[in-house]
C-alpha positions in Angstrom: -42.6 -64.9 -78.3 -44.7 -62.5 -76.2 -44.5 -58.8 -77.3 -42.5 -56.7 -74.8 -42.4 -53.1 -73.9 -39.0 -53.0 -75.7 -40.7 -54.1 -79.0 -43.2 -51.3 -78.6 -40.4 -48.8 -77.9 -38.4 -49.9 -80.9 -41.3 -49.8 -83.3 -42.5 -46.3 -82.1 -38.9 -45.0 -82.0 -39.2 -43.9 -78.4 -37.6 -45.0 -75.1 -39.1 -47.8 -72.9 -39.7 -45.0 -70.2 -41.9 -43.1 -72.7 -44.0 -46.3 -73.4 -44.3 -46.8 -69.7 -45.5 -43.2 -69.2 -48.1 -43.6 -71.9 -49.3 -46.9 -70.3 -49.6 -45.3 -66.8 -50.9 -41.9 -67.9 -47.9 -40.2 -66.1 -45.9 -37.1 -67.0 -46.2 -34.5 -69.7 -46.0 -36.1 -73.1 -46.3 -34.7 -76.6 -49.8 -35.8 -77.7 -48.6 -36.9 -81.1 -45.9 -39.1 -79.5 -48.4 -40.6 -77.1 -50.8 -41.2 -80.0 -48.0 -43.0 -82.0 -47.2 -45.2 -79.0 -50.9 -46.1 -78.5 -51.2 -47.0 -82.2 -48.1 -49.3 -82.0 -49.5 -50.9 -78.9 -52.7 -51.7 -80.7 -50.9 -52.9 -83.9 -48.6 -55.2 -82.0 -51.3 -56.4 -79.6 -49.1 -55.6 -76.6 -50.8 -56.5 -73.3 -49.0 -54.9 -70.4 -48.3 -57.1 -67.4 -50.8 -56.2 -64.7 -48.0 -56.7 -62.2 -45.6 -54.4 -64.0 -48.3 -51.7 -64.3 -49.2 -52.2 -60.7 -45.6 -51.8 -59.6 -45.3 -48.6 -61.7 -48.4 -47.2 -60.0 -47.4 -48.5 -56.5 -50.5 -50.8 -56.4 -51.0 -54.4 -57.5 -54.9 -54.5 -57.2 -54.4 -57.8 -55.5 -55.4 -58.6 -51.9 -53.6 -61.4 -50.0 -55.6 -63.7 -47.7 -54.0 -66.0 -45.1 -56.0 -68.8 -43.6 -55.2 -71.9 -41.5 -56.5 -74.5 -44.0 -59.2 -74.8 -46.6 -60.6 -77.9 -44.9 -62.3 -75.9 -42.1 -66.0 -76.2 -42.8 -66.8 -72.5 -42.6 -63.8 -71.1 -44.4 -65.5 -71.4 -47.8 -68.4 -69.1 -46.8 -66.0 -66.4 -45.5 -63.8 -66.7 -48.6 -66.8 -66.4 -50.9 -67.9 -63.2 -49.1 -64.5 -61.7 -49.6 -64.2 -62.7 -53.2 -67.6 -61.3 -54.1 -66.5 -57.9 -53.0 -63.0 -58.1 -54.5 -64.1 -59.3 -57.9 -66.8 -56.6 -58.1 -64.1 -54.0 -57.6 -61.7 -55.7 -60.1 -59.3 -56.9 -57.5 -57.5 -60.3 -57.5 -57.0 -62.6 -54.5 -53.8 -64.3 -53.6 -54.6 -67.1 -51.1 -52.2 -68.6 -48.6 -52.8 -71.6 -46.2 -50.6 -72.8 -43.4 -51.0 -76.5 -44.2 -47.3 -77.0 -44.3 -46.5 -75.0 -41.1 -43.2 -73.1 -41.2 -42.6 -73.8 -44.9 -46.0 -72.2 -45.7 -45.1 -69.2 -43.7 -41.7 -68.8 -45.3 -43.4 -68.8 -48.8 -46.0 -66.3 -47.5 -43.2 -64.1 -46.1 -41.4 -64.1 -49.5 -44.6 -62.8 -51.1 -44.9 -60.1 -48.4 -41.3 -59.0 -49.1 -42.0 -58.9 -52.9 -45.0 -56.6 -52.2 -47.2 -59.0 -54.2 -50.4 -57.6 -52.7 -51.8 -54.3 -51.4 -53.3 -55.5 -48.2 -54.1 -58.7 -46.2 -57.2 -60.4 -44.9 -56.4 -62.9 -42.2 -58.3 -65.8 -40.5 -55.5 -66.2 -38.0 -53.5 -69.4 -38.3 -52.4 -70.5 -34.8 -49.2 -68.9 -33.6 -49.0 -66.3 -36.3 -50.6 -63.3 -34.5 -47.3 -61.6 -33.4 -46.0 -61.9 -37.0 -49.2 -60.4 -38.5 -49.2 -57.6 -35.9 -45.5 -56.8 -36.9 -46.5 -56.7 -40.6 -49.4 -54.3 -39.7 -47.1 -52.1 -37.6 -44.6 -51.9 -40.5 -47.4 -50.5 -42.8 -49.1 -53.5 -44.4 -52.9 -52.9 -44.2 -54.3 -55.9 -42.4 -57.9 -56.9 -41.4 -58.5 -59.9 -39.2 -61.6 -62.0 -39.7 -61.9 -63.3 -36.2 -64.0 -65.9 -34.6 -61.8 -66.1 -31.5 -62.2 -62.8 -29.6 -58.5 -62.6 -29.0 -57.3 -60.1 -31.5 -54.9 -57.3 -30.4 -56.6 -54.0 -30.4 -54.3 -52.4 -32.9 -55.3 -54.7 -35.8 -58.7 -53.9 -37.4 -61.0 -56.9 -37.2 -64.4 -58.2 -38.2 -66.1 -60.7 -35.8 -69.4 -61.9 -34.5 -71.2 -62.2 -31.1 -70.1 -65.5 -29.7 -71.3 -64.7 -26.2 -74.7 -63.5 -27.2 -75.2 -66.3 -29.7 -74.5 -68.9 -27.0 -76.9 -67.1 -24.7 -79.6 -67.4 -27.3 -79.0 -71.1 -27.5 -79.4 -71.4 -23.7 -82.6 -69.3 -23.7 -84.1 -71.5 -26.5 -83.3 -74.7 -24.6 -84.7 -73.4 -21.4 -87.9 -72.3 -23.2 -88.4 -75.9 -24.4 -88.0 -77.2 -20.9 -84.4 -78.5 -21.0 -82.7 -78.1 -17.6 -79.9 -80.7 -17.9 -77.7 -79.8 -20.8 -74.3 -81.2 -21.8 -71.9 -78.7 -23.4 -69.3 -80.0 -25.9 -66.7 -77.2 -25.8 -64.2 -76.1 -28.5 -60.4 -76.0 -27.9 -59.7 -74.2 -24.6 -57.1 -72.0 -26.2 -59.6 -70.3 -28.5 -61.3 -67.1 -27.3 -64.5 -68.2 -29.0 -64.7 -71.3 -26.8 -64.4 -69.1 -23.6 -67.1 -66.7 -24.9 -69.5 -69.5 -26.0 -69.1 -71.3 -22.7 -69.6 -68.2 -20.6 -72.6 -67.0 -22.7 -74.4 -70.3 -22.4 -73.5 -71.0 -18.7 -74.5 -67.5 -17.5 -78.0 -67.8 -18.8 -78.5 -71.2 -17.2 -77.1 -69.9 -13.9 -79.4 -66.9 -14.0 -82.4 -69.3 -14.5 -81.4 -71.3 -11.4 -79.9 -74.2 -13.3 -76.1 -73.8 -12.9 -74.1 -76.2 -15.1 -71.8 -78.5 -13.1 -68.3 -79.2 -14.4 -69.0 -82.8 -15.3 -71.5 -81.5 -17.9 -68.8 -79.6 -19.8 -67.1 -82.0 -22.1 -63.8 -81.1 -23.8 -63.9 -81.0 -27.6 -61.9 -80.1 -30.7 -64.6 -79.0 -33.2 -64.6 -82.4 -35.0 -67.4 -84.9 -35.6 -65.4 -87.7 -34.0 -64.8 -85.8 -30.7 -68.5 -84.8 -30.5 -69.4 -88.5 -30.9 -66.9 -89.7 -28.3 -67.8 -87.0 -25.8 -71.5 -88.0 -25.8 -70.7 -91.7 -25.8 -68.5 -91.1 -22.7 -71.3 -89.1 -21.0 -73.8 -91.9 -21.6 -71.3 -94.4 -20.2 -70.8 -92.4 -17.1 -74.5 -92.2 -16.4 -74.7 -88.4 -16.5 -78.3 -87.4 -17.0 -79.0 -85.0 -19.8 -81.9 -83.8 -21.9 -80.0 -81.4 -24.2 -76.6 -80.8 -25.9 -75.1 -77.5 -26.8 -72.1 -78.1 -29.1 -69.6 -75.3 -29.8 -69.8 -76.0 -33.5 -72.0 -77.9 -36.0 -69.5 -80.7 -36.6 -69.3 -81.5 -32.9 -73.1 -81.3 -32.8 -73.4 -83.8 -35.8 -71.2 -86.3 -34.0 -73.2 -85.8 -30.8 -76.4 -86.5 -32.6 -75.1 -89.8 -34.0 -74.1 -90.9 -30.5 -77.5 -90.0 -29.1 -79.3 -91.9 -31.9 -77.0 -94.9 -31.5 -77.9 -95.1 -27.8 -81.6 -95.6 -28.8 -82.6 -92.1 -27.7 -84.7 -89.8 -29.9 -83.9 -86.3 -31.1 -85.6 -84.0 -30.1 -88.0 -85.9 -27.9 -85.4 -87.3 -25.5 -82.4 -85.0 -26.3 -82.5 -81.6 -27.9 -79.3 -80.6 -29.8 -78.0 -77.2 -30.7 -74.9 -76.4 -32.7 -73.0 -73.2 -33.6 -71.9 -71.8 -37.1 -74.8 -72.8 -39.4 -72.6 -74.4 -42.0 -74.5 -75.6 -45.1 -74.5 -79.2 -43.7 -76.5 -78.1 -40.6 -79.8 -78.0 -42.6 -79.3 -81.5 -43.9 -78.6 -83.6 -40.7 -81.3 -86.0 -39.5 -83.2 -84.2 -38.0 -82.0 -80.8 -39.3 -79.8 -79.0 -36.7 -80.9 -76.0 -34.7 -77.9 -73.8 -34.5 -76.4 -70.3 -33.9 -76.0 -68.7 -37.3 -72.6 -67.0 -37.7 -72.7 -64.4 -40.4 -69.8 -66.0 -42.2 -70.2 -64.6 -45.7 -71.1 -61.1 -44.3 -67.9 -61.2 -42.2 -65.8 -61.9 -45.4 -67.6 -59.1 -47.2 -67.2 -56.6 -44.4 -63.4 -57.3 -44.1 -62.8 -57.0 -47.8 -64.8 -53.7 -47.9 -62.8 -52.3 -45.0 -59.5 -53.0 -46.8 -60.7 -51.6 -50.1 -62.1 -48.4 -48.4 -58.6 -48.0 -46.8 -57.0 -48.2 -50.3 -59.2 -45.3 -51.3 -58.1 -43.2 -48.4 -60.3 -44.1 -45.4 -58.4 -44.8 -42.2 -58.6 -48.4 -40.9 -61.1 -48.6 -38.0 -59.6 -48.8 -34.5 -62.4 -50.9 -33.0 -63.7 -54.3 -34.1 -66.6 -54.5 -36.6 -69.2 -56.8 -35.0 -71.8 -58.5 -37.1 -74.4 -60.1 -34.8 -75.0 -63.9 -34.8 -78.6 -65.0 -35.2 -80.5 -68.1 -34.1 -81.9 -70.7 -36.5 -84.4 -73.2 -35.1 -84.8 -76.5 -36.9 -85.9 -80.0 -36.0 -83.3 -81.0 -33.5 -84.9 -79.1 -30.7 -88.4 -79.4 -29.3 -90.4 -79.7 -26.1 -89.0 -81.7 -23.2 -90.1 -85.3 -22.6 -92.7 -84.4 -19.9 -94.6 -82.5 -22.5 -94.4 -85.4 -25.0 -97.1 -88.0 -24.7 -96.4 -89.9 -27.9 
């Protein structure tokens, strides 16, 4: 049987409250009594429940994290960034997904009510933002890790530069002579889709090559939809010499469709993705992409929460970590420069 606080109290001939006060360093205690209690704790090998000690101190030293699903290809990088910071500071992580919809959220809500964690990191599962905002308004410290540019102002967030990153992709394609791009968009309801589309299209429009609506193909961030979108474009005889996909998975599907049609990458079609997930460096050819600072976003969000636990106010404006651009083999000079 595990040793309990009652066993320690009985052996030391003190109350459970006195044992608890020794464990938590609280209250004025006779030093000889405290020494006797500590000796008994050592003799019995009593290990206090971290949860019990946390509740006594009003802190659990656990951070909750709510994410849509662990199958999203970039979630692991964000998670690793957060965990690196939390483990260094001796915090635990309680991870929740929304894989089972309302049932998942009910379980999550029960843990919130039980005060199982001190604060919450959120990659927003769809349709939960009002609930998260309510928890924050009621006093739960929350930091959003946001790739959608739609967060309410009152919730602190860490994000990246979707608009600027997409603009960098456009400038790169223009620099290698690509004037007829296809765009494989993300889901319309996501703020990041709007930002990436606007950032890319505005650079092409300024350069005198506005992107017509038939060049913007609907997508859903999957390999399959990227493949289908490009197949459909090829079937409809839309001329194109480049593809900008709103994430790396769509870009991977697009590359397969291009190669299946007998065209070459990058000679005939240059392809650019967005995210720079680990897979991007290993496609054939390796994918040029906008690098989202995913791990850094996780780290920054965790640091923001831990600083708040130490007394710093939560920031009232988004923390923005700039995206960068990674050039690999899937982009190169346009066909009229290629004499091979």
